[in-house]
GUVEXZA-583975 format. One line per 8 residues: their letters; for each residue x, y, z of C-alpha. Coordinates in nm, 3 decimals, decimal comma. Example, Ala and Ser with C-alpha at 12.3 -4.5 7.8 and 13.67 -1.06 7.14 Angstrom:
BEGIN
AS> 1,230 -0,450 0,780 ~ 1,367 -0,106 0,714
//
This chain:
BEGIN
XXXXXXXX> 11,990 9,741 18,433 ~ 12,172 9,541 18,164 ~ 12,528 9,657 18,107 ~ 12,789 9,597 17,836 ~ 13,030 9,308 17,869 ~ 13,389 9,383 17,973 ~ 13,507 9,463 17,620 ~ 13,178 9,600 17,478
XXXXXXXX> 13,251 9,384 17,173 ~ 13,089 9,084 17,010 ~ 13,371 8,874 17,160 ~ 13,206 8,917 17,500 ~ 12,992 8,629 17,372 ~ 13,200 8,332 17,484 ~ 13,310 8,109 17,199 ~ 13,370 8,381 16,940
XXXXXXXX> 13,690 8,542 16,814 ~ 13,736 8,816 16,554 ~ 14,018 8,866 16,307 ~ 14,050 9,131 16,043 ~ 14,278 9,281 15,786 ~ 14,265 9,603 15,588 ~ 14,450 9,764 15,299 ~ 14,441 10,142 15,322
XXXXXXXX> 14,563 10,191 14,965 ~ 14,279 9,968 14,848 ~ 14,045 10,131 15,105 ~ 13,887 9,798 15,180 ~ 13,917 9,507 15,419 ~ 13,780 9,186 15,566 ~ 13,643 9,093 15,908 ~ 13,607 8,728 16,015
XXXXXXXX> 13,416 8,592 16,314 ~ 13,546 8,247 16,410 ~ 13,344 8,007 16,624 ~ 13,553 7,805 16,871 ~ 13,289 7,533 16,837 ~ 13,029 7,512 16,559 ~ 12,753 7,764 16,634 ~ 12,386 7,749 16,542
XXXXXXXX> 12,326 8,012 16,276 ~ 12,056 8,199 16,088 ~ 12,022 8,506 15,871 ~ 11,779 8,761 15,735 ~ 11,813 8,992 15,433 ~ 11,601 9,307 15,427 ~ 11,787 9,514 15,169 ~ 11,722 9,497 14,798
XXXXXXXX> 12,079 9,448 14,674 ~ 12,253 9,175 14,878 ~ 12,574 8,991 14,796 ~ 12,611 8,662 14,981 ~ 12,765 8,315 14,997 ~ 12,627 8,001 15,167 ~ 12,310 8,167 15,297 ~ 12,070 7,908 15,152
XXXXXXXX> 12,201 7,645 15,393 ~ 12,105 7,872 15,685 ~ 11,732 7,848 15,613 ~ 11,566 7,662 15,901 ~ 11,435 7,389 15,671 ~ 11,781 7,297 15,538 ~ 12,012 7,033 15,682 ~ 12,322 7,208 15,818
XXXXXXXX> 12,259 7,350 16,166 ~ 12,592 7,513 16,250 ~ 12,874 7,718 16,100 ~ 13,246 7,749 16,168 ~ 13,289 8,115 16,074 ~ 13,119 8,413 15,917 ~ 13,295 8,658 15,687 ~ 13,208 9,024 15,629
XXXXXXXX> 13,400 9,186 15,344 ~ 13,433 9,495 15,135 ~ 13,491 9,468 14,763 ~ 13,136 9,415 14,637 ~ 13,100 9,074 14,466 ~ 13,479 9,044 14,445 ~ 13,488 9,032 14,825 ~ 13,306 8,699 14,834
XXXXXXXX> 13,648 8,545 14,764 ~ 13,738 8,626 15,125 ~ 13,530 8,333 15,247 ~ 13,745 8,095 15,038 ~ 14,054 8,221 15,219 ~ 13,894 8,174 15,560 ~ 13,773 7,830 15,456 ~ 14,127 7,736 15,352
XXXXXXXX> 14,264 7,844 15,690 ~ 14,001 7,645 15,876 ~ 14,068 7,336 15,665 ~ 14,438 7,358 15,752 ~ 14,338 7,350 16,120 ~ 14,118 7,046 16,060 ~ 13,804 7,247 16,140 ~ 13,479 7,189 15,955
XXXXXXXX> 13,192 6,955 15,884 ~ 13,305 6,595 15,841 ~ 13,157 6,447 15,523 ~ 13,262 6,091 15,431 ~ 13,623 6,143 15,535 ~ 13,653 6,504 15,415 ~ 13,655 6,827 15,615 ~ 13,427 7,101 15,478
XXXXXXXX> 13,441 7,429 15,676 ~ 13,103 7,606 15,669 ~ 13,167 7,976 15,608 ~ 12,874 8,199 15,508 ~ 12,967 8,548 15,393 ~ 12,827 8,885 15,292 ~ 12,980 9,184 15,118 ~ 12,936 9,559 15,099
XXXXXXXX> 13,010 9,794 14,810 ~ 13,324 10,006 14,863 ~ 13,461 10,021 14,508 ~ 13,392 10,395 14,461 ~ 13,571 10,544 14,762 ~ 13,903 10,672 14,627 ~ 14,095 10,349 14,680 ~ 14,325 10,187 14,425
XXXXXXXX> 14,121 9,898 14,282 ~ 14,368 9,817 14,002 ~ 14,452 9,475 14,151 ~ 14,528 9,292 13,828 ~ 14,373 8,959 13,725 ~ 14,253 8,843 14,068 ~ 14,124 9,055 14,356 ~ 14,312 9,030 14,688
XXXXXXXX> 14,022 8,921 14,905 ~ 14,096 8,547 14,921 ~ 14,434 8,612 15,081 ~ 14,284 8,879 15,304 ~ 14,026 8,629 15,427 ~ 14,300 8,379 15,510 ~ 14,507 8,638 15,695 ~ 14,207 8,774 15,886
XXXXXXXX> 14,122 8,424 16,010 ~ 14,481 8,368 16,122 ~ 14,468 8,687 16,331 ~ 14,150 8,607 16,521 ~ 14,140 8,698 16,888 ~ 13,925 8,863 17,152 ~ 14,034 9,223 17,082 ~ 13,997 9,405 16,753
XXXXXXXX> 13,985 9,759 16,619 ~ 13,669 9,955 16,540 ~ 13,602 10,231 16,290 ~ 13,832 10,242 15,988 ~ 13,924 9,876 16,015 ~ 13,840 9,539 15,864 ~ 13,527 9,532 15,649 ~ 13,454 9,892 15,753
XXXXXXXX> 13,779 10,033 15,615 ~ 13,628 10,188 15,304 ~ 13,270 10,227 15,422 ~ 13,073 10,547 15,369 ~ 12,732 10,672 15,484 ~ 12,527 10,978 15,389 ~ 12,760 11,269 15,464 ~ 13,005 11,078 15,686
XXXXXXXX> 13,256 10,797 15,674 ~ 13,117 10,462 15,780 ~ 13,311 10,199 15,968 ~ 13,316 9,879 16,169 ~ 13,125 9,885 16,497 ~ 13,058 9,643 16,780 ~ 12,874 9,636 17,112 ~ 12,762 9,389 17,377
XXXXXXXX> 12,508 9,357 17,657 ~ 12,472 9,127 17,957 ~ 12,111 9,057 18,051 ~ 11,972 8,989 18,397 ~ 11,915 8,628 18,288 ~ 12,291 8,578 18,257 ~ 12,274 8,571 17,878 ~ 12,515 8,788 17,675
XXXXXXXX> 12,435 8,948 17,339 ~ 12,694 9,090 17,100 ~ 12,669 9,275 16,770 ~ 12,915 9,350 16,491 ~ 12,834 9,576 16,195 ~ 13,014 9,702 15,886 ~ 12,828 10,028 15,830 ~ 12,803 10,143 15,468
XXXXXXXX> 12,441 10,256 15,418 ~ 12,284 10,470 15,151 ~ 12,112 10,658 15,434 ~ 12,231 10,859 15,734 ~ 12,317 10,760 16,092 ~ 12,268 11,110 16,235 ~ 11,966 11,335 16,282 ~ 11,959 11,568 15,984
XXXXXXXX> 12,302 11,722 15,941 ~ 12,377 11,730 16,314 ~ 12,635 11,519 16,500 ~ 12,359 11,351 16,704 ~ 12,321 10,981 16,636 ~ 11,980 10,837 16,557 ~ 12,071 10,552 16,795 ~ 12,113 10,793 17,088
XXXXXXXX> 11,822 10,652 17,297 ~ 12,011 10,322 17,324 ~ 12,356 10,463 17,404 ~ 12,520 10,336 17,722 ~ 12,746 10,597 17,878 ~ 12,926 10,795 17,611 ~ 13,017 10,501 17,387 ~ 12,946 10,709 17,078
XXXXXXXX> 12,986 11,063 17,203 ~ 12,714 11,097 17,465 ~ 12,538 11,379 17,280 ~ 12,187 11,238 17,312 ~ 11,921 11,363 17,070 ~ 11,910 11,726 16,949 ~ 11,661 11,958 17,115 ~ 11,479 12,098 16,933
XXXXXXXX> 11,497 11,863 16,637 ~ 11,639 12,035 16,328 ~ 11,400 12,122 16,042 ~ 11,563 11,861 15,817 ~ 11,526 11,575 16,069 ~ 11,253 11,410 15,861 ~ 11,419 11,471 15,523 ~ 11,587 11,162 15,374
XXXXXXXX> 11,960 11,205 15,326 ~ 12,140 10,983 15,075 ~ 12,505 10,900 15,027 ~ 12,497 10,950 14,653 ~ 12,346 11,237 14,457 ~ 12,164 10,967 14,263 ~ 12,005 10,755 14,539 ~ 11,903 10,492 14,285
XXXXXXXX> 12,268 10,392 14,235 ~ 12,204 10,020 14,263 ~ 12,416 9,809 14,494 ~ 12,656 10,087 14,592 ~ 12,585 10,062 14,963 ~ 12,493 9,800 15,228 ~ 12,524 9,746 15,603 ~ 12,617 9,388 15,691
XXXXXXXX> 12,613 9,262 16,047 ~ 12,623 8,974 16,293 ~ 12,415 8,940 16,608 ~ 12,537 8,677 16,852 ~ 12,437 8,527 17,185 ~ 12,568 8,266 17,424 ~ 12,213 8,133 17,476 ~ 12,116 7,791 17,343
XXXXXXXX> 11,890 7,852 17,042 ~ 11,745 7,636 16,768 ~ 11,800 7,720 16,404 ~ 11,453 7,880 16,368 ~ 11,517 8,082 16,684 ~ 11,848 8,202 16,537 ~ 11,661 8,327 16,232 ~ 11,417 8,509 16,458
XXXXXXXX> 11,718 8,668 16,633 ~ 11,848 8,796 16,297 ~ 11,505 8,938 16,213 ~ 11,486 9,115 16,548 ~ 11,832 9,268 16,504 ~ 11,716 9,438 16,185 ~ 11,508 9,665 16,409 ~ 11,844 9,801 16,522
XXXXXXXX> 11,918 9,902 16,161 ~ 11,590 10,094 16,153 ~ 11,671 10,272 16,481 ~ 12,027 10,366 16,379 ~ 12,001 10,437 16,004 ~ 11,744 10,636 15,813 ~ 11,638 10,542 15,556 ~ 11,735 10,176 15,601
XXXXXXXX> 11,655 9,858 15,405 ~ 11,630 10,046 15,077 ~ 11,627 9,881 14,732 ~ 11,990 9,988 14,685 ~ 12,117 9,850 15,018 ~ 12,200 9,483 15,066 ~ 12,121 9,499 15,437 ~ 12,179 9,161 15,599
XXXXXXXX> 12,212 9,021 15,953 ~ 12,367 8,686 16,039 ~ 12,281 8,536 16,379 ~ 12,504 8,310 16,588 ~ 12,413 8,116 16,902 ~ 12,716 7,959 17,070 ~ 12,520 7,806 17,360 ~ 12,820 7,860 17,589
XXXXXXXX> 12,606 8,002 17,871 ~ 12,423 7,670 17,894 ~ 12,096 7,865 17,920 ~ 11,794 7,764 17,713 ~ 11,571 8,071 17,731 ~ 11,203 8,035 17,809 ~ 10,949 8,250 17,625 ~ 10,998 8,550 17,853
XXXXXXXX> 11,379 8,536 17,832 ~ 11,361 8,495 17,453 ~ 11,150 8,810 17,424 ~ 11,416 8,994 17,626 ~ 11,691 8,865 17,395 ~ 11,509 8,977 17,081 ~ 11,434 9,324 17,218 ~ 11,789 9,385 17,335
XXXXXXXX> 11,931 9,244 17,011 ~ 11,785 9,544 16,830 ~ 11,926 9,790 17,085 ~ 12,270 9,628 17,080 ~ 12,277 9,635 16,699 ~ 12,182 10,004 16,695 ~ 12,469 10,079 16,933 ~ 12,717 9,881 16,720
XXXXXXXX> 12,615 10,074 16,408 ~ 12,661 10,412 16,577 ~ 12,997 10,306 16,721 ~ 13,119 10,210 16,374 ~ 13,069 10,565 16,247 ~ 13,180 10,728 16,572 ~ 13,512 10,538 16,571 ~ 13,596 10,607 16,204
XXXXXXXX> 13,909 10,811 16,161 ~ 14,019 11,054 15,894 ~ 14,262 10,929 15,631 ~ 14,426 11,133 15,356 ~ 14,217 11,127 15,041 ~ 13,882 11,064 15,213 ~ 13,573 11,143 15,007 ~ 13,374 11,224 15,320
XXXXXXX> 13,467 11,351 15,668 ~ 13,489 11,129 15,973 ~ 13,235 11,196 16,249 ~ 13,504 11,349 16,469 ~ 13,577 11,614 16,206 ~ 13,222 11,747 16,194 ~ 13,187 12,060 16,400
//
């Protein structure tokens, strides 16, 4: 049976480090995934209200094959500034694409909406995200906090605080998969109003409580639950995520990996991919395992990508902690 890597984090994929910074007065933050060597990348958007930077270059038909980092940020469109900070840090290290004597770090980014969560957003002329992106990059390492941390600091879901989650899996082929998610959906991650996670069938051990699925299912299990009283509140949500592997993939295969990981959204959040969510998955292939998967191994990667993403999403909510002034309870507070 496949098992998590030693840290059960995306950094179990060799060649990746994660740095993050949060401001609890602001109730927002930034998470950066740095690639030790340029990694093949792709993406897929399935929500109706995305906020992104440098995603066009990730299309398989476009020239640039690899990226140096990916940034996930709170702050809605203001948070896109975080990528500029990370880009500045990388440039100082001499890291990036060499173009006619100039270094251009390639840093795609995506944001989630956390402006209406009780935080102090009176930041003056310029938002703080550029500096937060720089600081997050400078902190990158193999260990990082989950829950109320980084891009998940101010995240909310239907009825519960959201958060930053991560998980990993080592396959029999020797390939490792890792997922990272900032969980801020319009929908719910639990069955009805219970504490049971929708992702329970994919849980390994008790990584998000070990409760399994409720039996019998509650009467409201099939009733959509929304974060806001007005579910049509455009753009006020979004789960953004990264799926990574140490397999050697082409750019089209990386896009297929991102598409497959969206199945994990659908197994962990309901409803997912709504018109008011900007649901997006980036994919990274570091190639550090040296393994080029054949068709059978690729099918295994894509299937387990969805399961690993579902686990990361549940862990993000499970690990969220209560903070004074919260608009919604943390999972651990629900009786």
